[in-house]
OpenMM code with the backbone's topology and positions (N, CA, C; nanometers):
from openmm import Vec3, app, unit

residues = "MET ARG ILE GLY VAL TYR PRO GLY THR PHE ASP PRO ILE THR LEU GLY HIS MET ASP ILE ILE ARG ARG GLY ALA LYS PHE VAL ASP ARG LEU ILE ILE GLY VAL THR THR ASN ILE ALA LYS SER PRO LEU PHE ASP ASP ASP GLU ARG ILE ALA MET VAL LYS ALA GLU VAL ALA GLY ILE ASP GLY ASP ILE GLU VAL VAL GLY PHE ASN SER LEU LEU MET ASP PHE ALA ASP ALA GLN GLY ALA SER ILE ILE VAL ARG GLY ILE ARG GLY VAL THR ASP PHE GLU TYR GLU TYR GLN LEU THR GLY MET ASN ARG GLN LEU ASN ASP ARG VAL GLU THR VAL PHE LEU MET ALA ASP VAL SER LEU GLN PRO ILE ALA SER ARG LEU VAL LYS GLU ILE ALA ILE PHE GLY GLY ASP ILE HIS LYS PHE VAL THR PRO SER VAL ARG ASP ALA VAL VAL ALA ARG ILE ALA GLU ARG GLY LEU LEU GLN GLY GLU ARG".split()
positions = [
    Vec3(-0.8856, -1.8561, 0.9643),
    Vec3(-0.7672, -1.8458, 0.8802),
    Vec3(-0.7756, -1.7172, 0.7988),
    Vec3(-0.6723, -1.6357, 0.8089),
    Vec3(-0.6659, -1.5126, 0.7293),
    Vec3(-0.6054, -1.5442, 0.5931),
    Vec3(-0.6841, -1.5194, 0.4897),
    Vec3(-0.6380, -1.5426, 0.3532),
    Vec3(-0.6242, -1.4075, 0.2842),
    Vec3(-0.5092, -1.3882, 0.2201),
    Vec3(-0.4843, -1.2660, 0.1456),
    Vec3(-0.4629, -1.2962, -0.0007),
    Vec3(-0.4943, -1.1981, -0.0830),
    Vec3(-0.4723, -1.2084, -0.2269),
    Vec3(-0.3785, -1.0955, -0.2685),
    Vec3(-0.2744, -1.1316, -0.3431),
    Vec3(-0.1850, -1.0328, -0.4026),
    Vec3(-0.2035, -1.0451, -0.5537),
    Vec3(-0.2808, -0.9526, -0.6134),
    Vec3(-0.3104, -0.9627, -0.7561),
    Vec3(-0.2101, -0.8850, -0.8418),
    Vec3(-0.1946, -0.9301, -0.9647),
    Vec3(-0.1108, -0.8569, -1.0590),
    Vec3(-0.0991, -0.9305, -1.1903),
    Vec3(-0.0406, -0.8627, -1.2868),
    Vec3(-0.0159, -0.9280, -1.4159),
    Vec3(0.1173, -1.0017, -1.4142),
    Vec3(0.2133, -0.9515, -1.3383),
    Vec3(0.3439, -1.0167, -1.3233),
    Vec3(0.4053, -1.0499, -1.4596),
    Vec3(0.4157, -0.9490, -1.5439),
    Vec3(0.4651, -0.9690, -1.6813),
    Vec3(0.5870, -0.8820, -1.7082),
    Vec3(0.7024, -0.9203, -1.6571),
    Vec3(0.7345, -1.0385, -1.5762),
    Vec3(0.7311, -1.0055, -1.4272),
    Vec3(0.7436, -1.1101, -1.3461),
    Vec3(0.7555, -1.0917, -1.2021),
    Vec3(0.8929, -1.0310, -1.1753),
    Vec3(0.8957, -0.9277, -1.0900),
    Vec3(1.0197, -0.8554, -1.0620),
    Vec3(1.0644, -0.8773, -0.9174),
    Vec3(1.1820, -0.8261, -0.8869),
    Vec3(1.2293, -0.8320, -0.7488),
    Vec3(1.1390, -0.7499, -0.6573),
    Vec3(1.0775, -0.6458, -0.7102),
    Vec3(0.9810, -0.5681, -0.6328),
    Vec3(0.8599, -0.6510, -0.5953),
    Vec3(0.8068, -0.7273, -0.6919),
    Vec3(0.6953, -0.8177, -0.6618),
    Vec3(0.7361, -0.9190, -0.5550),
    Vec3(0.8562, -0.9746, -0.5699),
    Vec3(0.9028, -1.0761, -0.4758),
    Vec3(0.9125, -1.0190, -0.3342),
    Vec3(0.9563, -0.8943, -0.3218),
    Vec3(0.9643, -0.8286, -0.1920),
    Vec3(0.8256, -0.8191, -0.1278),
    Vec3(0.7278, -0.7772, -0.2055),
    Vec3(0.5907, -0.7650, -0.1531),
    Vec3(0.5352, -0.9023, -0.1169),
    Vec3(0.5646, -1.0036, -0.1959),
    Vec3(0.5173, -1.1394, -0.1663),
    Vec3(0.5778, -1.1888, -0.0348),
    Vec3(0.7094, -1.1744, -0.0200),
    Vec3(0.7750, -1.2189, 0.1044),
    Vec3(0.7161, -1.1489, 0.2266),
    Vec3(0.7018, -1.0188, 0.2164),
    Vec3(0.6526, -0.9419, 0.3301),
    Vec3(0.5028, -0.9629, 0.3508),
    Vec3(0.4261, -0.9692, 0.2425),
    Vec3(0.2819, -0.9890, 0.2538),
    Vec3(0.2452, -1.1233, 0.3135),
    Vec3(0.3260, -1.2236, 0.2854),
    Vec3(0.2986, -1.3579, 0.3373),
    Vec3(0.3046, -1.3624, 0.4898),
    Vec3(0.3734, -1.2673, 0.5506),
    Vec3(0.3847, -1.2633, 0.6967),
    Vec3(0.2573, -1.2132, 0.7642),
    Vec3(0.1708, -1.1453, 0.6889),
    Vec3(0.0492, -1.0855, 0.7458),
    Vec3(-0.0717, -1.1778, 0.7404),
    Vec3(-0.0602, -1.2852, 0.6657),
    Vec3(-0.1742, -1.3747, 0.6464),
    Vec3(-0.1316, -1.5188, 0.6714),
    Vec3(-0.2299, -1.6027, 0.6938),
    Vec3(-0.2010, -1.7449, 0.7091),
    Vec3(-0.1767, -1.8098, 0.5734),
    Vec3(-0.2422, -1.7542, 0.4727),
    Vec3(-0.2284, -1.8070, 0.3362),
    Vec3(-0.2317, -1.6892, 0.2396),
    Vec3(-0.1341, -1.6847, 0.1480),
    Vec3(-0.1289, -1.5798, 0.0478),
    Vec3(-0.1522, -1.6420, -0.0899),
    Vec3(-0.2533, -1.5915, -0.1563),
    Vec3(-0.2832, -1.6374, -0.2921),
    Vec3(-0.2379, -1.5284, -0.3885),
    Vec3(-0.1474, -1.5644, -0.4755),
    Vec3(-0.1016, -1.4704, -0.5765),
    Vec3(-0.1928, -1.4896, -0.6971),
    Vec3(-0.2711, -1.3878, -0.7258),
    Vec3(-0.3662, -1.3927, -0.8363),
    Vec3(-0.3036, -1.3336, -0.9614),
    Vec3(-0.2790, -1.4175, -1.0594),
    Vec3(-0.2184, -1.3739, -1.1853),
    Vec3(-0.3300, -1.3494, -1.2851),
    Vec3(-0.3386, -1.2260, -1.3331),
    Vec3(-0.4461, -1.1888, -1.4238),
    Vec3(-0.3906, -1.1162, -1.5449),
    Vec3(-0.4757, -1.0916, -1.6407),
    Vec3(-0.4383, -1.0121, -1.7576),
    Vec3(-0.5066, -0.8773, -1.7467),
    Vec3(-0.4265, -0.7735, -1.7536),
    Vec3(-0.4795, -0.6376, -1.7545),
    Vec3(-0.5093, -0.6031, -1.9005),
    Vec3(-0.6362, -0.5767, -1.9321),
    Vec3(-0.6741, -0.5523, -2.0714),
    Vec3(-0.6101, -0.4263, -2.1279),
    Vec3(-0.5562, -0.3410, -2.0397),
    Vec3(-0.4896, -0.2188, -2.0856),
    Vec3(-0.3432, -0.2441, -2.1215),
    Vec3(-0.2932, -0.3637, -2.0943),
    Vec3(-0.1527, -0.3970, -2.1204),
    Vec3(-0.1454, -0.5079, -2.2254),
    Vec3(-0.0372, -0.5100, -2.2994),
    Vec3(-0.0144, -0.6208, -2.3927),
    Vec3(0.0999, -0.7050, -2.3357),
    Vec3(0.0678, -0.8211, -2.2816),
    Vec3(0.1682, -0.9009, -2.2108),
    Vec3(0.2733, -0.9634, -2.3038),
    Vec3(0.3934, -0.9755, -2.2516),
    Vec3(0.5021, -1.0437, -2.3214),
    Vec3(0.4830, -1.1948, -2.3094),
    Vec3(0.4264, -1.2380, -2.1968),
    Vec3(0.4034, -1.3804, -2.1704),
    Vec3(0.2541, -1.4057, -2.1557),
    Vec3(0.2082, -1.5226, -2.2009),
    Vec3(0.0657, -1.5534, -2.1867),
    Vec3(0.0357, -1.5937, -2.0418),
    Vec3(-0.0915, -1.6112, -2.0117),
    Vec3(-0.1342, -1.6395, -1.8738),
    Vec3(-0.0632, -1.7609, -1.8150),
    Vec3(-0.0617, -1.8718, -1.8879),
    Vec3(-0.0003, -1.9942, -1.8355),
    Vec3(0.1492, -1.9770, -1.8114),
    Vec3(0.2160, -1.9038, -1.8987),
    Vec3(0.3596, -1.8793, -1.8807),
    Vec3(0.3856, -1.7940, -1.7576),
    Vec3(0.3035, -1.6914, -1.7370),
    Vec3(0.3213, -1.6057, -1.6209),
    Vec3(0.2920, -1.6805, -1.4920),
    Vec3(0.1886, -1.7630, -1.4931),
    Vec3(0.1566, -1.8433, -1.3742),
    Vec3(0.2731, -1.9360, -1.3417),
    Vec3(0.3264, -2.0041, -1.4421),
    Vec3(0.4400, -2.0951, -1.4209),
    Vec3(0.5626, -2.0190, -1.3711),
    Vec3(0.5867, -1.9006, -1.4269),
    Vec3(0.7009, -1.8195, -1.3868),
    Vec3(0.6875, -1.7780, -1.2400),
    Vec3(0.5692, -1.7334, -1.2005),
    Vec3(0.5476, -1.6907, -1.0622),
    Vec3(0.5611, -1.8107, -0.9687),
    Vec3(0.5043, -1.9239, -1.0054),
    Vec3(0.5171, -2.0443, -0.9219),
    Vec3(0.6630, -2.0794, -0.8985),
    Vec3(0.7417, -2.0755, -1.0052),
    Vec3(0.8843, -2.1087, -0.9924),
    Vec3(0.9565, -2.0095, -0.9016),
    Vec3(0.9233, -1.8829, -0.9133),
    Vec3(0.9923, -1.7800, -0.8355),
    Vec3(0.9559, -1.7836, -0.6874),
    Vec3(0.8334, -1.8202, -0.6528),
    Vec3(0.7914, -1.8183, -0.5120),
    Vec3(0.8117, -1.9520, -0.4418),
    Vec3(0.8600, -2.0507, -0.5140),
    Vec3(0.8734, -2.1855, -0.4574),
    Vec3(0.9570, -2.1880, -0.3295),
    Vec3(1.0549, -2.1021, -0.3178),
    Vec3(1.1421, -2.1048, -0.2014),
    Vec3(1.1033, -2.0105, -0.0892),
    Vec3(0.9911, -1.9432, -0.1024),
    Vec3(0.9497, -1.8471, 0.0005),
    Vec3(0.8728, -1.9188, 0.1106),
    Vec3(0.9064, -1.8864, 0.2350),
    Vec3(0.8372, -1.9453, 0.3498),
    Vec3(0.6923, -1.8993, 0.3544),
    Vec3(0.6055, -1.9888, 0.3955),
    Vec3(0.4646, -1.9558, 0.4119),
    Vec3(0.3781, -2.0379, 0.3191),
    Vec3(0.2497, -2.0286, 0.3434),
    Vec3(0.1496, -2.0978, 0.2613),
    Vec3(0.1146, -2.0048, 0.1453),
    Vec3(0.1782, -2.0284, 0.0313),
    Vec3(0.1607, -1.9432, -0.0861),
    Vec3(0.1122, -2.0281, -0.2032),
    Vec3(0.0077, -1.9785, -0.2671),
    Vec3(-0.0482, -2.0468, -0.3842),
    Vec3(-0.0564, -1.9461, -0.4986),
    Vec3(-0.0365, -1.9939, -0.6197),
    Vec3(-0.0460, -1.9087, -0.7381),
    Vec3(-0.1651, -1.9556, -0.8195),
    Vec3(-0.2563, -1.8619, -0.8485),
    Vec3(-0.3809, -1.8946, -0.9175),
    Vec3(-0.4055, -1.7906, -1.0265),
    Vec3(-0.4422, -1.8360, -1.1448),
    Vec3(-0.4807, -1.7433, -1.2500),
    Vec3(-0.6261, -1.7036, -1.2334),
    Vec3(-0.6580, -1.5800, -1.2738),
    Vec3(-0.7986, -1.5401, -1.2713),
    Vec3(-0.8258, -1.4368, -1.3791),
    Vec3(-0.9507, -1.4334, -1.4203),
    Vec3(-0.9948, -1.3400, -1.5232),
    Vec3(-1.1348, -1.2917, -1.4851),
    Vec3(-1.1407, -1.2158, -1.3763),
    Vec3(-1.2681, -1.1658, -1.3251),
    Vec3(-1.2394, -1.0401, -1.2444),
    Vec3(-1.3450, -0.9817, -1.1893),
    Vec3(-1.3251, -0.8704, -1.0976),
    Vec3(-1.2451, -0.9193, -0.9771),
    Vec3(-1.1548, -0.8380, -0.9297),
    Vec3(-1.0721, -0.8753, -0.8151),
    Vec3(-1.1573, -0.9118, -0.6939),
    Vec3(-1.2632, -0.8380, -0.6679),
    Vec3(-1.3459, -0.8664, -0.5510),
    Vec3(-1.4190, -1.0004, -0.5650),
    Vec3(-1.4576, -1.0358, -0.6861),
    Vec3(-1.5186, -1.1675, -0.7084),
    Vec3(-1.4159, -1.2777, -0.6857),
    Vec3(-1.2932, -1.2547, -0.7342),
    Vec3(-1.1849, -1.3518, -0.7143),
    Vec3(-1.1538, -1.3670, -0.5654),
    Vec3(-1.1445, -1.2544, -0.4952),
    Vec3(-1.1154, -1.2580, -0.3518),
    Vec3(-1.2230, -1.3371, -0.2776),
    Vec3(-1.3490, -1.3128, -0.3119),
    Vec3(-1.4600, -1.3875, -0.2506),
    Vec3(-1.4471, -1.5374, -0.2767),
    Vec3(-1.4197, -1.5723, -0.4013),
    Vec3(-1.4090, -1.7138, -0.4388),
    Vec3(-1.2945, -1.7829, -0.3640),
    Vec3(-1.1913, -1.7065, -0.3291),
    Vec3(-1.0767, -1.7636, -0.2573),
    Vec3(-1.0951, -1.7598, -0.1054),
    Vec3(-1.2022, -1.6963, -0.0599),
    Vec3(-1.2245, -1.6827, 0.0832),
    Vec3(-1.1329, -1.5788, 0.1475),
    Vec3(-1.0836, -1.4847, 0.0685),
    Vec3(-0.9882, -1.3846, 0.1169),
    Vec3(-1.0585, -1.2694, 0.1877),
    Vec3(-0.9919, -1.2179, 0.2884),
    Vec3(-1.0423, -1.1001, 0.3590),
    Vec3(-0.9471, -0.9811, 0.3429),
    Vec3(-0.8339, -1.0049, 0.2781),
    Vec3(-0.7311, -0.9021, 0.2618),
    Vec3(-0.6787, -0.9029, 0.1188),
    Vec3(-0.6639, -0.7836, 0.0629),
    Vec3(-0.5948, -0.7651, -0.0644),
    Vec3(-0.4617, -0.6990, -0.0300),
    Vec3(-0.3533, -0.7544, -0.0768),
    Vec3(-0.2204, -0.6986, -0.0548),
    Vec3(-0.1791, -0.6250, -0.1814),
    Vec3(-0.1386, -0.4997, -0.1652),
    Vec3(-0.0947, -0.4195, -0.2793),
    Vec3(0.0380, -0.3531, -0.2453),
    Vec3(0.1254, -0.3460, -0.3432),
    Vec3(0.2532, -0.2777, -0.3268),
    Vec3(0.2430, -0.1358, -0.3798),
    Vec3(0.3085, -0.0444, -0.3117),
    Vec3(0.3088, 0.0965, -0.3508),
    Vec3(0.4545, 0.1383, -0.3705),
    Vec3(0.4840, 0.1930, -0.4883),
    Vec3(0.6195, 0.2413, -0.5151),
    Vec3(0.6324, 0.3899, -0.4889),
    Vec3(0.5245, 0.4640, -0.5059),
    Vec3(0.5325, 0.6083, -0.4888),
    Vec3(0.3956, 0.6725, -0.4981),
    Vec3(0.3949, 0.8042, -0.5116),
    Vec3(0.2707, 0.8821, -0.5118),
    Vec3(0.1787, 0.8427, -0.6264),
    Vec3(0.2337, 0.8208, -0.7440),
    Vec3(0.1508, 0.7840, -0.8588),
    Vec3(0.0776, 0.6524, -0.8328),
    Vec3(0.1489, 0.5531, -0.7800),
    Vec3(0.0845, 0.4263, -0.7441),
    Vec3(-0.0246, 0.4498, -0.6414),
    Vec3(0.0054, 0.5335, -0.5408),
    Vec3(-0.0923, 0.5571, -0.4349),
    Vec3(-0.2217, 0.6154, -0.4904),
    Vec3(-0.2117, 0.7132, -0.5781),
    Vec3(-0.3316, 0.7754, -0.6350),
    Vec3(-0.4170, 0.6738, -0.7087),
    Vec3(-0.3545, 0.5896, -0.7895),
    Vec3(-0.4276, 0.4852, -0.8616),
    Vec3(-0.4879, 0.3846, -0.7636),
    Vec3(-0.4079, 0.3379, -0.6690),
    Vec3(-0.4536, 0.2371, -0.5725),
    Vec3(-0.5638, 0.2915, -0.4811),
    Vec3(-0.5550, 0.4184, -0.4470),
    Vec3(-0.6571, 0.4823, -0.3640),
    Vec3(-0.7928, 0.4769, -0.4356),
    Vec3(-0.7947, 0.5132, -0.5614),
    Vec3(-0.9187, 0.5090, -0.6403),
    Vec3(-0.9681, 0.3651, -0.6550),
    Vec3(-0.8775, 0.2739, -0.6867),
    Vec3(-0.9138, 0.1334, -0.7035),
    Vec3(-0.9712, 0.0751, -0.5746),
    Vec3(-0.9080, 0.1085, -0.4619),
    Vec3(-0.9563, 0.0584, -0.3329),
    Vec3(-1.0963, 0.1101, -0.3030),
    Vec3(-1.1212, 0.2369, -0.3336),
    Vec3(-1.2547, 0.2928, -0.3124),
    Vec3(-1.3600, 0.2211, -0.3953),
    Vec3(-1.3281, 0.1926, -0.5195),
    Vec3(-1.4215, 0.1195, -0.6059),
    Vec3(-1.4424, -0.0226, -0.5532),
    Vec3(-1.3325, -0.0875, -0.5139),
    Vec3(-1.3432, -0.2241, -0.4631),
    Vec3(-1.4268, -0.2298, -0.3354),
    Vec3(-1.4155, -0.1296, -0.2499),
    Vec3(-1.4965, -0.1261, -0.1269),
    Vec3(-1.6444, -0.1152, -0.1597),
    Vec3(-1.6763, -0.0463, -0.2684),
    Vec3(-1.8161, -0.0369, -0.3114),
    Vec3(-1.8672, -0.1734, -0.3588),
    Vec3(-1.7778, -0.2521, -0.4179),
    Vec3(-1.8162, -0.3849, -0.4668),
    Vec3(-1.8233, -0.4886, -0.3548),
    Vec3(-1.7318, -0.4757, -0.2560),
    Vec3(-1.7275, -0.5753, -0.1489),
    Vec3(-1.6572, -0.5129, -0.0280),
    Vec3(-1.7350, -0.4669, 0.0689),
    Vec3(-1.6752, -0.3995, 0.1845),
    Vec3(-1.6283, -0.4967, 0.2925),
    Vec3(-1.6353, -0.6255, 0.2656),
    Vec3(-1.5848, -0.7246, 0.3608),
    Vec3(-1.4356, -0.7526, 0.3407),
    Vec3(-1.3801, -0.7015, 0.2331),
    Vec3(-1.2393, -0.7249, 0.2019),
    Vec3(-1.1616, -0.5946, 0.2201),
    Vec3(-1.0582, -0.6005, 0.3036),
    Vec3(-0.9731, -0.4838, 0.3293),
    Vec3(-0.8513, -0.4868, 0.2374),
    Vec3(-0.8045, -0.3692, 0.2012),
    Vec3(-0.6820, -0.3586, 0.1223),
    Vec3(-0.5700, -0.3096, 0.2128),
    Vec3(-0.4572, -0.3781, 0.2060),
    Vec3(-0.3389, -0.3433, 0.2841),
    Vec3(-0.2295, -0.3027, 0.1862),
    Vec3(-0.1726, -0.1844, 0.2075),
    Vec3(-0.0659, -0.1342, 0.1215),
    Vec3(0.0687, -0.1567, 0.1884),
    Vec3(0.1623, -0.2097, 0.1124),
    Vec3(0.2998, -0.2241, 0.1591),
    Vec3(0.3880, -0.1360, 0.0710),
    Vec3(0.4650, -0.0505, 0.1345),
    Vec3(0.5593, 0.0320, 0.0596),
    Vec3(0.6720, -0.0567, 0.0096),
    Vec3(0.7052, -0.0390, -0.1161),
    Vec3(0.8164, -0.1147, -0.1728),
    Vec3(0.9454, -0.0762, -0.1014),
    Vec3(1.0347, -0.1710, -0.0891),
    Vec3(1.1665, -0.1417, -0.0357),
    Vec3(1.2276, -0.0282, -0.1168),
    Vec3(1.2954, 0.0638, -0.0512),
    Vec3(1.3505, 0.1821, -0.1175),
    Vec3(1.4356, 0.1440, -0.2381),
    Vec3(1.5140, 0.0388, -0.2257),
    Vec3(1.6023, -0.0004, -0.3361),
    Vec3(1.5252, -0.0590, -0.4546),
    Vec3(1.3998, -0.0967, -0.4324),
    Vec3(1.3205, -0.1606, -0.5375),
    Vec3(1.2103, -0.0707, -0.5926),
    Vec3(1.1933, 0.0479, -0.5368),
    Vec3(1.0827, 0.1353, -0.5753),
    Vec3(1.0782, 0.1696, -0.7237),
    Vec3(1.1909, 0.1878, -0.7920),
    Vec3(1.1817, 0.2257, -0.9341),
    Vec3(1.1390, 0.1118, -1.0264),
    Vec3(1.1389, -0.0114, -0.9778),
    Vec3(1.1171, -0.1262, -1.0656),
    Vec3(0.9701, -0.1387, -1.1049),
    Vec3(0.9479, -0.1491, -1.2349),
    Vec3(0.8146, -0.1735, -1.2905),
    Vec3(0.8315, -0.2721, -1.4060),
    Vec3(0.7419, -0.3681, -1.4150),
    Vec3(0.7500, -0.4677, -1.5225),
    Vec3(0.7576, -0.4022, -1.6596),
    Vec3(0.6785, -0.2980, -1.6784),
    Vec3(0.6761, -0.2280, -1.8066),
    Vec3(0.8148, -0.1748, -1.8417),
    Vec3(0.8826, -0.1177, -1.7424),
    Vec3(1.0154, -0.0634, -1.7663),
    Vec3(1.1193, -0.1730, -1.7863),
    Vec3(1.1046, -0.2835, -1.7147),
    Vec3(1.1949, -0.3972, -1.7332),
    Vec3(1.1873, -0.4452, -1.8776),
    Vec3(1.0659, -0.4596, -1.9296),
    Vec3(1.0503, -0.5033, -2.0691),
    Vec3(1.1107, -0.4023, -2.1658),
    Vec3(1.0875, -0.2746, -2.1396),
    Vec3(1.1395, -0.1703, -2.2286),
    Vec3(1.2921, -0.1701, -2.2294),
    Vec3(1.3530, -0.1814, -2.1138),
    Vec3(1.4984, -0.1871, -2.1054),
    Vec3(1.5505, -0.3073, -2.1837),
    Vec3(1.4876, -0.4229, -2.1641),
    Vec3(1.5309, -0.5443, -2.2331),
    Vec3(1.5125, -0.5328, -2.3843),
    Vec3(1.4047, -0.4730, -2.4285),
    Vec3(1.3801, -0.4561, -2.5726),
    Vec3(1.4896, -0.3713, -2.6365),
    Vec3(1.5437, -0.2754, -2.5602),
    Vec3(1.6508, -0.1912, -2.6131),
    Vec3(1.7894, -0.2444, -2.5783),
    Vec3(1.7949, -0.3703, -2.5387),
    Vec3(1.9237, -0.4365, -2.5175),
    Vec3(1.9903, -0.4059, -2.3854),
    Vec3(1.9184, -0.3428, -2.2935),
    Vec3(1.9758, -0.3110, -2.1627),
    Vec3(1.9800, -0.4316, -2.0707),
    Vec3(2.0620, -0.4208, -1.9698),
    Vec3(2.0785, -0.5283, -1.8717),
    Vec3(1.9728, -0.5148, -1.7630),
    Vec3(1.8927, -0.6172, -1.7433),
    Vec3(1.7836, -0.6136, -1.6452),
    Vec3(1.8131, -0.6960, -1.5201),
    Vec3(1.9367, -0.7390, -1.5022),
    Vec3(1.9689, -0.8285, -1.3906),
    Vec3(1.9439, -0.7666, -1.2533),
    Vec3(1.9418, -0.6347, -1.2421),
    Vec3(1.9174, -0.5702, -1.1125),
    Vec3(1.7694, -0.5690, -1.0749),
    Vec3(1.6835, -0.6086, -1.1680),
    Vec3(1.5393, -0.5929, -1.1486),
    Vec3(1.4625, -0.7248, -1.1401),
    Vec3(1.5233, -0.8330, -1.1884),
    Vec3(1.4577, -0.9637, -1.1922),
    Vec3(1.5599, -1.0719, -1.1575),
    Vec3(1.5113, -1.1901, -1.1286),
    Vec3(1.6010, -1.3020, -1.1009),
    Vec3(1.6652, -1.3494, -1.2326),
    Vec3(1.7733, -1.4251, -1.2237),
    Vec3(1.8378, -1.4742, -1.3461),
    Vec3(1.7445, -1.5557, -1.4361),
    Vec3(1.6595, -1.6385, -1.3781),
    Vec3(1.5703, -1.7204, -1.4622),
    Vec3(1.4672, -1.6336, -1.5341),
    Vec3(1.4176, -1.5322, -1.4667),
    Vec3(1.3226, -1.4413, -1.5314),
    Vec3(1.3948, -1.3600, -1.6388),
    Vec3(1.5147, -1.3134, -1.6080),
    Vec3(1.5943, -1.2403, -1.7079),
    Vec3(1.6112, -1.3248, -1.8343),
    Vec3(1.6483, -1.4504, -1.8175),
    Vec3(1.6682, -1.5382, -1.9328),
    Vec3(1.5393, -1.5546, -2.0126),
    Vec3(1.4268, -1.5690, -1.9438),
    Vec3(1.2978, -1.5846, -2.0119),
    Vec3(1.2601, -1.4587, -2.0891),
    Vec3(1.2825, -1.3420, -2.0292),
    Vec3(1.2494, -1.2150, -2.0955),
    Vec3(1.3365, -1.1965, -2.2191),
    Vec3(1.4670, -1.2160, -2.2041),
    Vec3(1.5595, -1.1986, -2.3167),
    Vec3(1.5247, -1.2964, -2.4292),
    Vec3(1.4951, -1.4213, -2.3940),
    Vec3(1.4595, -1.5214, -2.4952),
    Vec3(1.3302, -1.4838, -2.5672),
    Vec3(1.2303, -1.4367, -2.4934),
    Vec3(1.1029, -1.4009, -2.5551),
    Vec3(1.1182, -1.2816, -2.6490),
    Vec3(1.1970, -1.1852, -2.6084),
    Vec3(1.2202, -1.0674, -2.6929),
    Vec3(1.2915, -1.1084, -2.8214),
    Vec3(1.3891, -1.1965, -2.8101),
    Vec3(1.4600, -1.2460, -2.9291),
    Vec3(1.3659, -1.3277, -3.0172),
    Vec3(1.2870, -1.4139, -2.9541),
    Vec3(1.1927, -1.5000, -3.0266),
    Vec3(1.0917, -1.4188, -3.1072),
    Vec3(1.0477, -1.3092, -3.0515),
    Vec3(0.9479, -1.2245, -3.1188),
    Vec3(1.0106, -1.1167, -3.2076),
    Vec3(1.1437, -1.1130, -3.2118),
    Vec3(1.2119, -1.0135, -3.2932),
    Vec3(1.1884, -0.8715, -3.2453),
    Vec3(1.1804, -0.8534, -3.1134),
    Vec3(1.1493, -0.7232, -3.0566),
    Vec3(1.2721, -0.6408, -3.0200),
    Vec3(1.3923, -0.7005, -3.0267),
    Vec3(1.5129, -0.6296, -2.9872),
    Vec3(1.5338, -0.5092, -3.0768),
    Vec3(1.5526, -0.3946, -3.0134),
    Vec3(1.5705, -0.2667, -3.0827),
    Vec3(1.7099, -0.2120, -3.0553),
    Vec3(1.7512, -0.1173, -3.1357),
    Vec3(1.8755, -0.0452, -3.1107),
    Vec3(1.9973, -0.1319, -3.1333),
    Vec3(2.1110, -0.0735, -3.1055),
    Vec3(2.2382, -0.1441, -3.1228),
    Vec3(2.2997, -0.1723, -2.9882),
    Vec3(2.3484, -0.2917, -2.9705),
    Vec3(2.4158, -0.3306, -2.8466),
    Vec3(2.5279, -0.4232, -2.8811),
] * unit.nanometer
topology = app.Topology()
chain = topology.addChain("A")
for resn in residues:
    res = topology.addResidue(resn, chain)
    for name in ("N", "CA", "C"):
        topology.addAtom(name, app.Element.getBySymbol(name[0]), res)
């Protein structure tokens, strides 16, 4: 059985993430979406909220897909899940440079796990969770970047935390 891991913070999960999940699930028998916290980022949603959000969003996707939280090295997580493939989405050159370095480091940690890069759909390439949050904080419409339920959660969280900026 080929098991793949698609790791990310998913804060929030975007249409770009969903595209990679749908397409990545076709390459493996089982796709595990690993939801983690990037210590370099300050998440809008906590781990449990992000895991629940991702579970809700992937519920209708065909394939054997599981959502699991983790807080360890990716290669240790992949080993624990029995994965032989890491699925990563690439939006452009900047992503590639970062992912290239990360893949090299990961190969040093565990050369039994291969990384597979999927280019984001052209229409989804500009989407980044960080930018979705920034647009929402300034009162912009994020409906083109996330599903309606995620949009509602982001807008509610920004209002709840008093983060809304600017005039709208």
